[in-house]
ZADREN-578227 format. One record per residue (C-alpha): residue number from 1; residue in one letter; chain; x negated, y, z. Coordinates in steps of 0.1 Angstrom, whole numbers. Each point is the difference from the previous one (the first is absolute). Last residue first. Layout:
N
    i  aa  ch      X      Y      Z
  NUM   A   A      X      Y      Z
...
end
This chain:
143
    i  aa  ch      X      Y      Z
  143   D   A   -375     10    345
  142   A   A     25    -22    -21
  141   R   A    -26    -13    -23
  140   L   A      7     -4    -38
  139   A   A    -34     12    -10
  138   A   A    -16    -23     21
  137   L   A     17    -30    -19
  136   S   A    -16     19    -31
  135   E   A    -31     -1     14
  134   R   A     -1    -35     13
  133   L   A      9    -15    -34
  132   R   A    -26     23    -19
  131   G   A    -29    -16     21
  130   T   A      6    -22     31
  129   V   A     29    -19     18
  128   E   A    -22    -31     17
  127   V   A     11    -32     -8
  126   P   A     26    -24     18
  125   R   A     -4    -38    -12
  124   R   A     23    -13    -24
  123   T   A    -31    -23    -15
  122   K   A      7      7    -34
  121   R   A     16     33     -3
  120   D   A    -22     15     27
  119   V   A     24     18     22
  118   F   A     17     34      8
  117   V   A     24     -1     28
  116   H   A     32     18     -9
  115   V   A     24     17     26
  114   F   A     34      9    -11
  113   H   A     21     28     17
  112   G   A     37     10     -2
  111   E   A     24     28     -5
  110   A   A     36      0    -16
  109   I   A     24     27    -14
  108   L   A    -11     31     15
  107   E   A     17     30    -12
  106   S   A     -6     31    -18
  105   R   A    -30    -11    -19
  104   D   A     14     11    -33
  103   E   A     -2    -31    -16
  102   R   A     16    -18     33
  101   H   A    -25    -14     23
  100   I   A    -23    -32      4
   99   G   A    -26      5     27
   98   I   A    -32    -19     -1
   97   E   A    -29     -7     26
   96   Y   A    -29    -21    -11
   95   R   A    -22    -18     25
   94   V   A    -33    -11    -13
   93   S   A    -24    -27      5
   92   S   A    -35     -9     -5
   91   R   A    -21     24     19
   90   G   A     32     19     16
   89   L   A     21     27    -18
   88   H   A     30      9     19
   87   G   A     33     21     -8
   86   V   A     -9      1    -37
   85   R   A     27     21    -17
   84   L   A     27     -6    -28
   83   G   A     31     19     -7
   82   V   A     27    -16    -24
   81   A   A     26     24    -14
   80   L   A     29    -20    -15
   79   R   A     19      3    -32
   78   E   A     36    -10      4
   77   P   A     17    -20    -27
   76   F   A      9    -22     17
   75   A   A      8     -3     37
   74   V   A    -12     15     31
   73   S   A      6     -7     37
   72   A   A    -14     20     30
   71   H   A    -23     -7     31
   70   Y   A    -18    -35     -5
   69   N   A    -32     -7     21
   68   C   A    -25    -20    -21
   67   H   A    -27    -24     15
   66   S   A    -31    -17    -20
   65   E   A    -29    -19     13
   64   V   A    -29    -24    -14
   63   C   A      2     14    -36
   62   L   A    -31    -12    -19
   61   G   A    -19     25    -16
   60   I   A    -26    -12    -27
   59   V   A    -39     -1     -5
   58   E   A    -18    -15    -29
   57   G   A     18     17    -26
   56   E   A     15    -24    -29
   55   H   A     40      8      0
   54   I   A      7     25     29
   53   D   A    -30     22    -12
   52   L   A      1     26     29
   51   G   A    -16     33    -14
   50   G   A     12     23     30
   49   H   A     20     24    -20
   48   E   A     20    -17    -25
   47   I   A     -2    -37     14
   46   L   A      3      9     38
   45   W   A     28     26     -8
   44   G   A     21    -23    -21
   43   N   A     -5    -25     28
   42   I   A     13     21     28
   41   V   A     30     13    -23
   40   T   A      9    -32    -12
   39   D   A      0    -16     34
   38   M   A     22     27     16
   37   L   A     24     -2    -29
   36   A   A      1    -39      4
   35   Y   A      7      3     37
   34   H   A     28     25     -4
   33   V   A     12    -24    -28
   32   V   A      5    -28     25
   31   N   A     27     20     19
   30   N   A     23      0    -29
   29   V   A      6     33    -21
   28   H   A     39      5      7
   27   G   A     34    -12    -14
   26   Y   A      7    -26     27
   25   L   A     -8    -29    -25
   24   D   A    -34     11     -4
   23   N   A    -14     32    -20
   22   D   A    -38     -5    -12
   21   K   A     12    -16    -31
   20   W   A     14     35    -14
   19   R   A    -40     14      8
   18   T   A     -8     25     24
   17   P   A    -27     30    -14
   16   V   A    -30      3     17
   15   L   A    -15     36      9
   14   E   A    -35     -1     13
   13   W   A    -15     20     30
   12   H   A    -35     -2     13
   11   A   A    -15     15     31
   10   Y   A     31     -2     22
    9   S   A     11     23     26
    8   V   A     31     -8     21
    7   P   A     33     21      1
    6   V   A     22     -9     26
    5   F   A     35     -7    -15
    4   T   A     28     -8     27
    3   T   A     15    -35    -13
    2   T   A     34    -13    -17
    1   M   A     12    -33      0
end
């Protein structure tokens, strides 16, 4: 299925290779891989730019909602351009908006969103997003 490409601005772009094992029996990248790509780009940003310590930090992000619309097929060995932005930044939650495109950004492959709620690692109760983490998320705003 081909869709008309409407450019959307993203604050961060990352090139991600597909892997041999990403192809399914139908010869294209399986739909669950799209979610893994989104999750990888989001968490990579949080670790590198937000200072999130996924192993020992007091605060962690829990995914409470995710969604993906599929527009076109891809297959190994394609590389994909993944765009990331923040659509909403709340007190303890954030909604990421992600676009997966062909490497040259000529075609939208899939688009989706993830919602993280940041919580205390031990109690799993929501905590306010502050400091470096909030600044890094604010830098991704879609404004």
